[in-house]
Steps between C-alpha positions, in 0.01 A plus 500: 500500500763774551525555128124527466489742794773702339303523182191601697693771687652634178157514338366668813760773473440541126124521551535758776733713291255479203217609729683825598615557138133470391406760760775732378417457133130561581588824672737641239309380193160582655373151420258273690719300740251214493536448126884514530479250784291253291749527220788438744328205654458335163863563401638394837280186517569381144867597461609333826297192413389486863130580457228352281220698336266392780745614775547834335128557458430394861657827607208690344238497779156459361355551851676835534384602150137420590540691826637810324248472216197448725577773754625758249203441274259547797676815608506613136119466502487696833737764360306539174174508699646777723336388822819470711621848394154646568483349851850616593436855372173518693690390813761771452226764439338410835805651671545778247505785753763339721801614291745363755362152440574502124843322522347227723198464270727453195716242681197304617311512172815388308541219753140389454500500121826304490373255765196426286640524144880495517788753483445610141134575566607689813759698304245587231245614760734727708650659191150594393378646831815656650532799270141624555558462880823701469316779314238515778737490801825670401716210614830432318416278195815285531427436866142405439595271208756330722250447782228378272725256319646382836144407596459310180823313552400415859171322421596310184575150647167374628330171453258632238739723300695369192827605659428313822410185312830503312687503834267234640582268207873549549481444871287187450775348285725520801247341729422839666133567555341839567730782598319777311353652817845548650637627168219756472545622855875547439442671167254737661740586787783575256289700258348698788855589613586611147178711484579666833852578384359649179254715700784632713750548219255689274370702797142378462433623857525859382205480262196674636254443219151640521359338195289191459574173320222437250586223258259449206269204567168365380227275628523125549305329220351153482810377312715634782295304762518181287879537473528549877293187551723305269809626685343403828438147369872478414615627848270259689595204281871562563500610863219284642507188280863493390421479123767575241519878443584477132214263409248692705619831346470355156153363564367828646656718227366288215152500664511884532599527133228255403222703664627824340653677796795588276598442139721189442753671275531796738556267797770295314682816399569570869693175549867570575639243255851642531502432875332159470756386248782649706402315817415168341798520254755560775351192670628286211858611547465488882395139470837414346683727744338319792528149350869548408594622851531869405271617780699288748815681384336840538360400845838376617675816369262729692514278817879495481518878493248564776409414856162477671545867597590628152309277254186712510679826412712333230181336351319834498792682328547214247132529403523880478793483258319247283187715505687800356566294184197271482141445591407401860218268398654368181862452615569562868216293632562186288877523538536554879187345645618145422805556719327596828426145629859367469656831587314520829618143586858568391531823701320368802439696814155663524486564125177392330418445137210754507714752686767473229234529231378817672847648497541425128163629383519804721849581364370458144195718567706768669716537189195534269502874524787520258398680183637210300232274652124494414398668832760775490446551127125546557564746782733706281275497193189584701635802684694644202212435257230671701399835359485674841825354635733471202618865522590457873681163464853469363503162316881448534511586871195279564669207315805531726288553807301178437818297435664628816179433692487146381866435609430663838184292558683175400757579767227584754332162427831317534556668840150410617568136397836501684347618827232230476191706434368240256539222754254641751200333342529121460 
């Protein structure tokens, strides 16, 4: 028994090391971490002779794949159709003369789009609307981009978003049900703090714009109304009747394509295959890491270095560091989420699994403003590529500014976790 346990522990350490090597190689080689993880799972499973073909393949979650496919296809239909962007732009235009409200409107609209369609949709939306708002109001473009993207980060983990469903699946595997409401509240608190700090740092209070926000919009068509009806069917099916989000999303999106709301090829082109393969591929390696005891080793390591008072801050900072070198959704979420149940039990005190998860995902989201990440990179390219702004923005200084900002916000989030802000809501 001892010998077998020793083999298992050694394999757990090897699997854990390989996981972090895969993350590092993915970052430096600019390769899909999911594909690297699948390759590593096959090599590790076969070369150690500890896993059969069936056991290796069991790590690829068909349920998660259907969830990501169904929800992303539906939101691809909605994105192609343009109804969500149109509604959000109309909402912003309603308050067009209240220039002082512009940062708040960007935060809330980013939150809403992410809550409905996920973080990538939220990012795409806010990048598209923020620059025209900046032109109309005179606010600092970096400040407005940070605030808008903070809103998108805050709303991304809901029950109907693809991001939220990934987290739900990982929590369910640990016997943890629900938790997304608490996570979303904590995310919103932290991102609101980051937005307020940005408003103060960039002196947003000094802007006295006299213009009017007028984003270009059109009229709602019959196809728009049909798309909204389909989306409503999905929301009611999930929230009121507890139906599977991926299956319902797939059903509604195929029906909308069938009746000609959007073109099939155009809708399929919107699918984020890179992300889908990243998330599901990492799951194959994580299955071996968990089964071999690697997650237990990682959990015990973190628990041994922390106390109930410090575990939140350490978890937030760990996730922030990982986020500087990898994707939040593709790497940080599937790597750290499986630890929260056991870690909360190991540390004890008033520490909860959802509280720890909040600290981790907040830490990761706070670091996303680095120009090496997708969010920071989009902010940098958007402000330096705009015809009206590029002559007033120094690209090198902005690069440094965003990286320093991401470090500062990671520290702020860790401090908020340390003082127990994310334990207020249970």
